[in-house]
N, C-alpha and C positions, 0 to 999 in steps of 0.2 A: 803032157809036158811033161821034163825030165827035170827029174834033181836043180841040175845045172837052170835051168830054164823058169826054174819057181822061183828060185834064188833071186835072178835078175830082174824078172819081174816084181817082189816084194819092195828088192831097195830101189827099183823106178818108179810107183806107186807112194816113198815112201818120203821121197825125191820131190816128190810132186804133191803130195797133200803139205810137205812141211811147205812147199813155196806158198801155196794158196794159201795157208795160215798164217803165212807172212805179210801176203798179200791183205788179208782180210784183217788181222787182228791188231796189227805197226800198221800195214801202208793205208789200211783203210781204201783198199783199192781192188776190190776183189773184180775176179774175168769171168766166173762162173757161179753158175745158180748153185741155192745153198742143197738142191735135191742134186744135182750133179757129183757135188760134194762128199755128203753125204753115200752117192750109189760109190764114189770111187775108195770111203774109209769103208766102208762096208765090205767091199770086194777085200780091201784090205788084212782085215778081220777075221774073215774066212779064210784065204792063203794062211795067216800065221793061228789058227786054229788048227786046221788041217796036218800043218808043218811045221810042228811046235821045235824041230831041231836049228829052224830060223829066227824064232821068235827073239827079240831084242828090246831089255830096257828103255832104250830110247827112242822106240819105235811111235809114231805119233797118236796112234787108238789110247796108248798105255796111259795119256795127259788133255787136259784142258786147253783149249787153246789161248798164245799167249801174247796179251797186248801190254805188255810191258815195257814203258821209254825209261831212254837212260836220264831224260833230261827232268823227273821226278825222284822225290824218294821212295823208298817203298816199306810196304807195310804189312805184316801177315794179318790173315783172317784167323780166328779163333776157334770160325768155325768154315771147315772149308766150303768153300763155293764153287757146287762142282756143275758138270751140262746136264742136261737133258734128253733122254736118245729120242728118235727123232720115227715119229709112224706117217706114212702116206695114203694107208688104206686101211678100213673099216677090217678084214683080214687079220692086220697086223695087232691093231685096237684089242678085236676080242681076241687075241693070244697075248698083252698084257690082262684084260679082264682074268681069262683063265690063269695063268699064272697066280695072281695076287691072290685069287681069292682059295683056289687049292693050298697057298703057305700059307694065308689069315683062316683057311677053315672054318669060312664065314665069307657073307657079300655083305662088303665096305660102303660105307657112304661116301663119295666122292666130293670133289667141290672142281667147277670148271671156268675158268679163269681164259681171257685173251692173254695172247699171245704177243707183245708187243715186238716192236722190230725196232730196237735201239741198242743202247749200250748198259750191261747190265754192271750194277754198285751196288754195294754191301756200306753201309753208313752207318756208325755207331754212337749211343746217346749214353750219356754220364747223369746219374740226377734229372735227368728230362731235357738236359744241354745237350747239341749236336756238339763233336767231339773230333769226328774223325770219319772221312767217304773214304773210302778204296773201291778203286773198279774192278773187276773181276780176277786181272792176270792169266796163272796158270792155277786159280785154285785154293791157291795155299798163299800167293803173296803176291798183290798189285800194287799199281803204281796211285800215291797219295793226291786225292785231288779235293781235299775238304775245302778251301778255298773258291775252287770253285761250284762244288756243287751248291754253297751258300749266297749264288749270286743267283741260285733257281728259285723262285716268290712262291713254288708249290711245296718247297721243304720246306720245315717246320726249323728254328734255330731252338726253341724253349717251346717243351712240350706241352699242350693245355690239361686241365686235370691233373692227379695224383695217383692214380691206381697206374699208373705204367713203372714195371719192372724198376729195378734202380740199375740197372747196365744191362746194353742190349745192342744188337744189331737189326736194322731191318734191313731185308731187299729189297730192289725194285731194279727198273727200269729209267734212265737218261735218255730222253726223244723230245725230237724236234715235231714241233706242230707242220701241216704244212702249209697255213699262213704264212708260220718264218721263215720255213725252207722257201719258198716264193721271194720273202723279200731279202732273205741273203740271197738269193741266186741272181737274182737281179740287180742287186750292186755288187757283188761279182761281174759280174759278165760288163758292166757299166766301168770296172775299176780295169776291165785288162783281162782278169781270170776266166780260169776253166769254170760255168757251174759243180757245185757237189752231182753226184750222180742220184741219190737218191738223199730220203732225210734221216736215214740211219747212218750213213758214210757223213752228213752234216754236226750226226749229233755225236761220233766220235771222233770227230774233227776238231770239234769245239772243245770239247771236255779235254781235251789234250793240248790246250794253246795254253803256254805262260802268262800270259794277262788275263787275271779275272776281271778284267775291264771289259775288254770283244769279247767272254761269254756271256757276260750278261747281258750283252747287245743283241745277242743270237737269240734268246726268248727262247733257252730252251722248258723242257715240263719234266717234270719225272713222277713215274705209277709207281707202288710200293707194292709186295706183292708176297712176302714172307716176313717172319719174326723169327729170331733162332736167340736163343737164350737159355738159361738153365734154371729160369727162375718162372716162367712163362705158368699163368695160376691158371689159365683156361682148357681145357681138351679136348679142343677143336680145333683145326685150322682158320676153320669160318669167323669162328667167335674166337678167335684172336685177332683176327683180320678185321673183323670189326668193331673192335674196344681200341684199334690201330688208329682206324679212321676216327675215335670219338676223341684221341692226343691229337690230332691237328693234320695225322697221315693224307693223301691225297691216295686212297685206296679206289681203285674203280668197281662203281655200283653196276658194270656188270659180272663179278661174280656170284656164281650160280650153286646152289646145291643140287647134290643131282643123285635120286636111289636105284635109279638104274640106269640098264643098255642102252636102253632106247631116248630115257630124257637124256644123257650125254651123245647121243647122235645127232637130235635133235637139237642142241642145243651150236654144236658145231657145224647142222645142213644153216641153221639160220643165221651165223655170223659170218661164213662165206658169203652169204647173201651181201648180210649187209655191212661187212666192211668197208663198203665205197663210201659209207654216209658218216662215218666215224672223221673225228679231225684229225688223228694220224694215221699211223700207219700199223697195224698187224698182220703177221703171218701163217697164224694159226691158234689153237686152241690149247692149252696147256691142263690134264689134266690130272691130281691130284687124291689120293686118301685121305678121309678127312678127320681122324683121327691120330692124334699124337704118337699114342701106347701102338695104335694097329704099324705109324710110319715105323718106330723103333724097332716091331719085331719083324718087320719089310729088310729093312737097314740097305746096306749101299753095296756097292758096288766099287772098283777101285776107280771110275767116273763117275757112275748118274747114281742116283737113288733109283731105288725098284718099287717105291709110294708112287710115283711120278713118270709121265710120260708125255710129251708134245703131238699132238697131231699138225701138221704142215701145210698148208691149202697150195697147191698148186700155183703159181703166180698164172694170172688171166694170160692167155696166148690163145691167136689167131692163125692160121692159115692164108695168105694174101701173094702175090707175084710180085717177084724183086725183076722190075722193071729195067733197070740200069745201077751205076753203082760210080757215083762222083766221090771225089778228095778233095778235103777243107784244113787250109793252112793256119795254122795257131801263129799265138806271137813268137812262139820259141822258135817257130817251123817243123814244129810236131806233124804228120800226115794222119788226118782219122778220117778213115772211108766211112762213106755213106749209104745205108741204102736207100734207094730212091722206089716208093712201092706203089701196087695200087690201092687205094683206098680205104681204110678198115676202122671196123668201130672198135674200139680196143680202153678199155678201165671207165669210160665216160666219155671219150675225144677220141677226134676223125682222129688215124694215124695216116701219115702218109710216109713220112721222113722214118728211119731209123741206125743204130749203130752200130758198124761193124767190126769197133774196138783196134783192132789192128790186120797185120796179116799174117800173124798165129792163128787169129780165132779165126779166119777165112778159112785158112787152109784146114785146117782142126774138123770146119764142120762141109767144106768142100764148098763153098756156096759158089754159085757159076748165075750167073744171067738167066733170064728168064724162069728163073727157080721158083717151084710153090714153097716160101719158107715161110716156119713158123717164127712169129713175133711175140715176143714179153712183155710188158709194163707190170710187171709187179711194186710199183710204187716206187716205181725209175722216173726221173725228168723227162730224158729222153730215152724211149722203146728201142730194142735191142733184135737182134734176127738171136734164134738161139739153136735151130738147125735147122733142116729141108727134108721134105718129102720128094725122098730119088723114084719112087713107083710111079710121080706122076712128070718126073726129068724127060726132055727130051734126046730121042736117041742121037742127034747130029750136033749133043751141047760139049762144049769146052770148055776143059778149069780156067780158072780167071788168069792173065796172065797180070800180077799185079805191077804197080808204075811203077816204072825208074827213078822219072824226071818229075821235077815241079809239077803239076799244073797251071801254075799262075806264071815262072817264068822261065822253065824249064831248064831248073840248074836237074842234074845227076843230086839223087838220093844219097844220104846215105844211112849206117845204122849205125848206132854208138852200142858197144857190146854190153849188154847186160841191160840195153832198152828192148821196148815192145817195140818203141815207131819206129817210122824213118823218120828223116828228117832233112828238111831244105839245108845247106851251108848255107845260101846266099842270103846272108841277114841286114846289107845292107842296098840290097835290089831287089828283095820279092816283096812286093806291095803289102799283101795279109796282113807281113811280118811288121814293114816298119808302120802299119797305120796301125798293129795291134801295142805298139812301142807306147805311140805317141797317144793312144788311147789309155795305155796307164800312168804314162805319165803327166797325164793332165788330172784324172780321177782324185776321191774326194782325200786319201789317205796318202798319196803322194803329192803331187803339186797343188791339189786344192783350187784349179782356176773354174773362176768362177765364169760361164760366159759363155761356154765351150760344150759341146757333147760330143758324144758320139756319131749322130750324123753331121757336124758341122765339121770335125774330120776326116772324115767321109767326101765329104762336100771341096773341104779347101786340100785334099790331097788329088781330090779328081783334078781340081778346076788347074793344079801347077801350081799354088799358092806355097805349096811348105811338099818338101821332101824328106824333111827328118825332124825331129824334135825343135833342134837348134834354130829352123824356121820361122818357129813360132814366137819368136820374142822380136823377129824384124815384120811384124805383118802391119803394114798400113790399113787406118781402118775406109778412110777413101777409097783406096782399092778395093776392099773385099764388100762393101754396100750395097754391089748393085747385084749383089751373088742375090739368087731366087733363096728366101727365106731370111734375109738377113737384117738391111736393111739399115738408116743411121744407127739408131738407139740398140740394137745388136750389134752392130758390129765396134760403136765404142766401149759397149760393157765387155766384148772380149779383146780388147788392145787392152783395157783399165783390168782385168784379170789375169794379163797373163804379165801384166807390169806390177802388181799386187802380188804376184809369185814370189817376184825376186828376194821375199820377207820371210819366206817358208826357213825352218829352220836345217842345217846339218844332215839333221835323220831322215828327213822329209826329204832331199834330194838326193841321197843315197836308198835308198825303198827306192826314189823314181828313177832313178838310170837303169830298172831292169836286171839287174843284175841277177842271174841264176839262185834260187836257194838266198836269195838277201830279203828275207820278209819283212814288216812290217817291225816286230819286235827285233831282231837282225839287224837289221840299218840303226836302231837307239844303238843298242849294246857296242855296236864298228864304230858309230861314231863318236860317243867316248873313248875307245879303247884306240882310237890312229886320231882323233884330234883333232885332221885335217887332211883334207884332200890329197896332198900329195907326197906326205907320210906312207899315205892308203897303197900308192900305186909303185912307190918304194918298195912294200914290205916283202922280205922272203914268207914261205908259206909257216915256216917254224915263228915268225913273229906272230902272225895272226892269227896258228893255232893257242898260244900264249892268251888270248883276249878272251871274256867270258864265255860261254854259248858257242864259238866258232872251233868245229871242228875241220877234219879231212876236206869231207865233201866240201863246204862251204867256201872253206881257203882256195881249192884248186878252182873250184868255178871264180872266187874273185879275183884269182892270179889270172888265169882264159880270160876274161873281157880284159882287161887292162895290156894282157900282153895283144889285141886285136890294136890294131894302129889305129881302124876307122871310131874306132869305139873311146879309146884313147885320147885323141883329137876330139871328139865329139864332145867328152867331160870337161878336155880346157878350152873349146868355145865357149862352153856354159861359165863358166870360174872367169872367163873373159867380160859376159856378158853380165854378169856381176848376180849371178847365184852364190847364195850361200855354202862356199867348199870348204869352213870348217867350224870347228865349237864356238861360240862368241865367249867374251873375257869370262864373263859371270860364271857359265857352265864352265869352262877349266878349270877358275878356282875354286870352284864349288866339286871340281870332282870326285876328288881327292879325298875329300873330309873324312865319308866316314867309309871310307878304300879297308878290304881285308874282314871288314865288321859284317858279320850276318844277324837278324834281326828275325824274330819271329811275334807277329802282332796279335793284338788277341784282346777282347770286351768292347765296346763302346767310349769313343772320345767327344769333348765337350768341342772341341775349337777344328776340325776334319775328321772327316772322312776316313773310313780304312782306306779305301782307295786311294786318296787322296798324300795320305802317310807312304802309303807303297813307295808313288810315286817320287816322293819328297827323297827316301831311301834310295831309290836308285837312281835318282837327279846326285847327289850328294858323294855317291861311289859306293854305295854299298849294296849287300843281294838281301832281299826279303824270302825265305821260305814259309814253309805250310805246318810246321812239325818241329818240336824241340825235339835236339838230339847234340850231346857233345860238342858239336861242332858252332851251337849258337852261340852268340856270342850277348846277343841280351834278349829281355823279353820285353817288349815296349804294349805295356797295360794299361785297359780302360779300368772304365766299370764293370760288375759282373762276369770276373775270368771264375771259369770254371775250376772245382777245385783239384779235379785232376791233375789239369796243366800244372797246380801251382805247384803240387806235390813233386812233380816231375823235374819242375825248374828247380825245387830245393832240393834234393836226391842230387842233380847233376851240375849244383852251386853256380850255377848261371844268376848272373847280376839283373834286377827286375826295376826298369826304369818307367817315369811316367810320360804322359804328354809332355809338357811342361820342360821337362829335362830332357829327354828327344829332342826338345825345339832349341833348347839350349846349345846343342847339342855341334848342330847347323848353325847356329851360330855366330 
C-alpha cells in the first residue's frame, strides 16, 4: 500500500473501532464479537507501529474503552483501572510466559481465575464501610454508581473482622446470573420491550439505571477479584483475595494457584468445557503473576498490566444450512431479519433460528439463502449468524436482496439516518406495531391492566374487537365471553381491569403511550415537569429541555409524537375516556416544596427506608444524588454515617439534617 492508502486505512479503522467502542461501552449494544473487535484493534496497532508518522494520542489503541454517562457524576480512580491483553491461542500464551520469565529471570507462581462476562467495578472501603463505587470508565475516571451497587446483596456494606486495610479499593465484575436474566427478559417481552441480547448487556444496562429500586429488582451479583491499596500486608495476590473472602467479599472459589504452564493449560481446558454448568456467563480465564513484588517489577504499559493476561474462549459455533430468511416487525416498526436454519445443538439447546441483526450485517458477511453458515451462541438469548463457509456455496447462488416493503402491510420501508435498522412507517395500519403498542400499554409498569395478557391481545385484535389502544375501553364482557379461552369470569375480570386502569397516575399514562425514549423514569420527570397533557402537547423543544433529564433526543421524540395527528387524536380520546392526564392536586401542591434542593442520603433510618426517602425527595420536587459536592444542599443523615463523609460535609459547609427535620420540611 502507498502511504496515502495506509493513512486512509488507519483513519477508517480508528473510526470503526471508536464506533464499536461506543456501541459496547455506552449503548451496551455490540454488533461484533470480542474476537472480531480484538482483530480490528490488533490490525490498527500493527499499522501504527510500522507507520509512526501516523501516530495519534487520540487513537483508540491509546485508551481503555469508555462507559461514562452524562447522567451520573464522575469520580477519579485512585489506582488506574486498566484493561487486560487478550490471547486466543496457546502460542500467544507461551509468548506471555516467555516474556515474563525472561524479565523476572525466574519462573513465577501464577493464579488462574475465571473471566466473568459482566461490568467492571471498583468499590472503595474506608474503615470497613463501603463509601464509593465507580465503573471503569476510561480507566482514570468512571461513573459513580454507589447507590446501585449497594442494592447488590453479595456486596457487603460493612466488613467483617478487623484486619482489613484502613482504606482500599476492591475490583470485581457486576454480572447478572442466568436465572435473573431469564426472569428480566420474560418481563421485558411481556411489557412489549425488546429482550436483552445477553447477561452482560443486561448487567450493564441495569447498573446505569437512575432508579436504585429497579436495580434491586434485577438481582445482580458481584464477583471480586483484586485489591488495590498502599497498605496490603500480604505478599501475594492469592493470599490477599483469600483474606478478602474472610472480610465478607464474594471471592470465587474457582481461583487456583498454578506453578507450571501445564497446570494453567489444564485449568483453561477444564473450564472451557465446564462453563456450561455455571450459573453465570464467563468468556475466558485470567492469568496473573501471584507475587506482588514481581507484579511491581514487571509494571504496566500505557493501557495494560505486564503481569496479567486473559485467555478468551471462542464462543461456541456450529456450521449449518440457512434455509430461508424471514423478517420480524417490532412495535416501533423496526425490521429484524431472522435466519431459519437446519436444526443444530448449540450450548446445550436446539437452535432453529438466529438473528441476522440488520441489512449491514448481512452485507458484511455476504449471507445468502442456502449458504452453510456459522452460528454462535456465546451467552446470547438469541443465537446469531457470524460467518459463511463460502467454499460450500453453490455456483448458482445470488446475493440477497434485502426487502424494501414491510412483510406485514407492504408499506415501503424507510431507514433513518444514523439508524442501523429499516423501519415500517405505517404505525397506524401495521398489525404487529399496533399489537405491540397495545401489549406495552397494558403492561405492569404502564397501565397494569389485570385480566389481559399478550395472548388475549392477539385474540381480541385478530377477532376485530380492538383496533387500537382506545378500543380497550369499549369492550363489552358479554361480547367477548364467547371467545375461546375466555368465558364469563375471565371476560368480567378483563373489563374490570380496564376500568380500574383509569385510576393509574399521569406518569403511568405517559409511559403507556409508548413515546419513543420515554421510559418509566423519564415519564415521572415529565409528568412533574409539565403537570398536564395539554401543556405537554403545546410545549416547544426549549421548554421541554428545561425539564430535568429531558435532552434533545427525548424532546424531539415527544414533539414528533404529538405532531402525528393520529397519535394526538388517540391521546385526546383517552383523556375523554377518563384516564389521568394531569397530576392530582396533592402532587401539584407538593411538587415545588423541595424544588432546587439536592440531597445526599446516608446512614440508617427509623421511620423510612432510604428508597422511601428518595421517593419523597423526588415527589416534593427535590433531587437525590449519590455523592457529596458543592452542589449538595443537605446531607440527610441517619445512624452509622462514615467519618470520611462527615469530614467532607464539614469541609464544604453543607447542612446536615435528621430524618425528623426532613419530614418537617415537607410537612
